[in-house]
C-alpha positions in Angstrom: -6.9 -21.4 -0.3 -7.2 -22.0 -4.0 -3.6 -21.7 -4.9 -0.3 -20.7 -3.3 3.3 -19.7 -4.2 6.5 -19.2 -2.3 8.6 -16.1 -3.0 12.4 -16.1 -2.7 12.3 -13.2 -0.2 9.8 -12.1 2.4 6.7 -10.7 0.7 5.1 -7.4 1.6 3.0 -5.9 -1.2 0.5 -7.0 -3.9 -1.0 -4.9 -6.7 -3.4 -6.1 -9.3 -2.3 -5.4 -12.9 -4.7 -3.0 -14.6 -6.5 -4.5 -17.5 -5.9 -8.1 -16.5 -8.3 -10.2 -14.5 -5.9 -12.4 -12.7 -2.4 -11.0 -13.1 -0.7 -9.1 -10.2 2.6 -7.8 -9.1 4.2 -8.9 -5.8 7.1 -7.1 -4.0 9.5 -8.5 -1.6 12.0 -7.0 1.0 14.4 -8.8 3.2 17.5 -8.0 5.3 20.3 -10.5 5.4 21.2 -12.3 8.6 23.7 -9.6 9.6 21.0 -6.9 9.1 23.2 -4.9 6.7 22.3 -5.8 3.1 18.7 -5.5 1.8 17.4 -7.8 -0.9 14.2 -8.1 -2.8 12.5 -8.2 -6.2 9.3 -7.5 -8.1 7.4 -10.4 -9.8 4.4 -10.6 -12.1 2.2 -13.6 -11.1 -1.0 -15.0 -12.7 -3.7 -17.1 -11.1 -4.8 -19.7 -13.6 -6.6 -23.0 -13.1 -6.0 -23.2 -9.4 -2.3 -22.4 -9.6 -0.1 -19.3 -9.4 2.3 -19.0 -12.4 5.4 -16.8 -12.3 5.5 -14.7 -15.5 8.6 -12.6 -14.7 10.9 -11.7 -11.8 13.2 -8.6 -11.6 15.8 -8.1 -8.9 15.5 -4.4 -7.8 16.6 -4.6 -4.1 14.0 -4.4 -1.3 10.6 -3.0 -2.3 8.0 -1.9 0.3 5.2 -0.7 -1.8 3.9 -0.7 -5.4 1.7 1.4 -7.6 0.6 0.8 -11.2 0.5 4.0 -13.3 -1.1 2.2 -16.1 -1.3 -1.4 -17.4 2.4 -1.5 -18.3 4.2 0.9 -16.0 4.8 0.0 -12.3 6.4 2.2 -9.6 8.2 0.7 -6.6 9.1 2.4 -3.3 12.5 0.9 -2.5 14.5 0.3 0.7 17.4 2.1 -1.0 15.5 5.4 -0.9 14.9 5.2 -4.6 11.6 5.4 -6.5 12.0 2.8 -9.2 10.0 2.5 -12.5 9.7 -0.9 -14.3 7.9 -1.7 -17.5 6.1 -4.8 -18.7 6.1 -5.9 -22.3 3.3 -7.8 -24.1 4.5 -11.0 -22.4 4.5 -9.4 -19.0 8.3 -9.5 -18.8 9.6 -6.9 -16.4 12.3 -4.4 -17.5 14.0 -1.6 -15.6 13.0 1.8 -17.0 14.3 4.4 -14.5 15.0 5.3 -10.9 15.5 8.4 -8.8 17.1 8.7 -5.3 14.5 10.5 -3.3 15.5 9.9 0.3 18.5 9.1 2.6 16.0 6.8 4.4 13.8 4.0 3.2 10.9 4.8 0.9 7.8 3.3 2.6 4.8 4.1 0.3 4.0 5.2 -3.2 0.6 6.3 -4.7 -0.4 8.5 -7.6 -2.5 9.4 -10.6 -1.5 9.6 -14.3 0.4 12.9 -13.9 1.5 12.9 -10.2 3.2 10.5 -7.9 3.6 10.8 -4.1 6.1 9.0 -1.8 6.9 8.9 1.9 9.8 7.7 3.9 11.3 6.7 7.3 12.5 10.2 7.9 9.0 11.7 8.2 9.0 13.3 4.7 6.5 13.3 1.8 7.4 14.1 -1.8 5.4 14.9 -4.9 7.1 13.6 -8.1 6.7 14.2 -11.8 6.2 10.7 -13.0 8.0 11.0 -16.4 11.2 12.8 -15.3 11.0 11.5 -11.7 11.9 15.0 -10.5 10.7 16.2 -7.2 8.0 18.9 -7.5 7.2 19.4 -3.8 8.6 18.1 -0.6 7.1 18.2 2.9 9.8 17.6 5.4 8.9 16.6 8.9 5.4 15.8 7.8 5.3 13.5 10.8 7.4 13.7 14.0 8.3 16.5 16.3 11.2 18.3 17.9 13.8 17.4 15.2 12.9 13.8 14.7 11.0 12.3 11.9 8.4 9.6 12.4 8.0 6.9 9.7 5.2 7.8 7.3 3.7 4.3 6.7 0.4 5.4 5.3 0.1 7.6 2.1 -2.6 8.2 -0.4 -3.5 10.8 -3.0 -7.0 12.1 -3.1 -9.0 10.8 -6.0 -11.0 14.0 -6.5 -8.4 16.7 -5.8 -4.9 15.6 -6.5 -3.5 18.6 -4.6 -4.6 16.8 -1.4 -2.5 14.0 0.2 -3.4 11.9 3.2 -0.6 10.5 5.4 -0.4 8.3 8.5 2.7 8.1 10.7 4.3 6.3 13.6 3.4 9.3 15.7 -0.2 8.0 15.7 -1.4 11.0 13.6 -3.6 11.0 10.5 -3.1 14.1 8.4 -4.3 16.0 5.3 -1.8 18.0 3.3 -2.2 20.4 0.5 0.8 20.2 -1.9 0.4 23.9 -2.7 1.1 25.0 0.9 3.7 23.8 3.5 1.1 23.8 6.3 -1.0 20.7 7.3 -4.6 21.2 6.5 -6.1 18.9 9.2 -4.8 16.4 11.8 -6.6 13.6 13.6 -5.4 12.2 16.9 -8.1 9.5 17.1 -5.8 6.5 16.5 -3.9 5.4 19.5 -1.0 3.7 17.7 0.8 4.2 14.4 -1.3 4.9 11.3 -0.3 2.4 8.6 -2.7 2.8 5.6 -5.3 5.2 4.1 -7.8 4.5 1.3 -9.7 7.5 -0.2 -13.1 6.9 -1.7 -12.9 7.0 -5.5 -16.6 7.9 -5.8 -17.6 10.1 -2.8 -15.5 13.2 -2.1 -14.4 13.7 1.5 -14.6 10.0 2.4 -11.6 8.1 3.5 -10.8 4.9 5.5 -7.7 4.6 7.7 -6.1 1.7 9.4 -3.7 1.5 12.4 -1.6 -0.7 14.6 -4.5 -0.1 17.1 -6.4 -2.8 15.1 -9.2 -0.4 14.0 -10.5 0.4 10.5 -12.0 3.9 10.6 -14.3 5.5 8.2 -14.0 9.3 8.0 -15.7 12.4 6.5 -12.6 14.6 6.2 -14.6 17.7 6.9 -14.9 16.5 10.5 -11.7 14.9 11.8 -12.9 15.1 15.4 -15.2 12.1 15.3 -15.2 9.2 12.8 -18.3 8.0 11.0 -17.8 4.4 11.8 -15.1 2.0 13.2 -14.6 -1.8 13.1 -11.8 -3.8 14.9 -10.2 -6.6 13.0 -8.1 -7.9 16.0 -4.7 -7.1 14.4 -2.7 -4.2 13.2 -4.2 -2.8 9.9 -1.4 -2.8 7.4 -3.3 -2.5 4.1 -6.8 -1.5 2.9 -8.0 -2.2 -0.6 -11.4 -1.4 -2.1 -13.1 -3.8 -4.5 -14.0 -2.6 -8.0 -17.6 -1.8 -7.0 -16.5 0.0 -3.8 -18.8 -2.2 -1.7 -16.2 -4.1 0.3 -12.8 -3.5 1.8 -10.0 -6.1 1.9 -7.9 -5.7 5.0 -4.4 -7.0 5.8 -4.6 -7.5 9.6 -1.1 -8.5 10.4 -1.4 -11.0 13.3 -5.1 -11.6 12.7 -5.0 -12.6 9.0 -7.0 -11.0 6.2 -10.5 -9.7 6.5 -13.4 -8.6 4.2 -15.4 -5.6 5.4 -18.9 -4.8 4.1 -18.9 -1.0 3.5 -22.7 -0.6 3.9 -22.8 -2.3 7.3 -19.1 -1.8 8.2 -18.7 -5.2 9.7 -16.3 -8.1 8.9 -18.0 -10.6 6.7 -15.1 -13.0 6.2 -11.7 -13.7 7.8 -9.0 -15.7 6.1 -6.2 -17.2 8.3 -4.5 -19.4 5.7 -1.2 -17.6 6.2 1.1 -18.4 9.0 2.9 -15.1 9.3 2.2 -11.3 9.2 -0.6 -10.4 6.8 0.9 -7.6 4.7 0.0 -7.5 1.0 -3.5 -7.8 -0.5 -5.5 -6.8 -3.5 -8.7 -7.7 -5.3 -8.5 -9.7 -8.5 -11.7 -10.3 -10.6 -14.9 -12.1 -9.7 -14.4 -11.9 -6.0 -11.0 -13.5 -6.0 -8.2 -11.9 -4.0 -4.4 -12.3 -3.8 -2.7 -11.9 -0.5 0.9 -12.3 0.8 2.5 -12.7 4.2 5.9 -11.7 5.4 8.1 -14.3 7.2 6.7 -17.4 5.5 7.2 -15.9 2.0 3.7 -17.0 1.0 1.4 -15.7 -1.7 -2.2 -17.1 -1.8 -5.3 -16.7 -3.9 -8.7 -17.3 -2.3 -12.3 -16.2 -2.7 -13.7 -13.4 -0.7 -17.3 -14.5 -0.8 -18.2 -11.2 -2.5 
């Protein structure tokens, strides 16, 4: 560990700020002791000279996922069911810009591109949002779940080559492909044996994605054949986040109880494991020059370390 920082609430998501080498956003989400009120914030942090400096903190209630639309605009999936937009100024000070109530449940994930945003929730639904107006363009209800109940949609990602395609992973153990132009699921995989938590589409090669699950497996897919994966690697803990480095040569894995892991994409093996956190490994992202920022839940810890890449 090169540097560490303690957050006020339990930390769950980290996203590198576009255009900055060592600045990143961190989200937190925490229930009070009675389990009734949700608290949390978004902070902008910077790794500098072996320390983590807090540039700004904004109280927005519990946030479970983050996505940068550009270098100044940040979207947060909130426990209130809101999609919240915050803006950073030239000094990286956060300011509230807008919010839209999208769900009666908890928003679990957010992803997007410049002109489209997708969210998922605890009720099994997926929504496509116009990012400026925050109006819902398309909703897929009961994307996960069966017989009248909705399964939490933990994993969500927009395809990088065809933004009509959305990948989702649910507590029902299913990995799915949806086309926003039709209400029907395009393809479904039952390969994972536990809930699917995260999905990472390949930004360079079409039809290539990586999924992660509570079953501890990181799985490489060609989406044209969902019957059999290309490759798998186990990381010894539930796979909560998958992040690709800038060169698309390595994956950074948040492995919950087993710590954080670096996976070589060519050999599809773990090349480094980091266990400097004492709680659930949840949030992670690549910074520059092989450095990574990670966060863990119950110990409120943010760390910066080197991946060896």
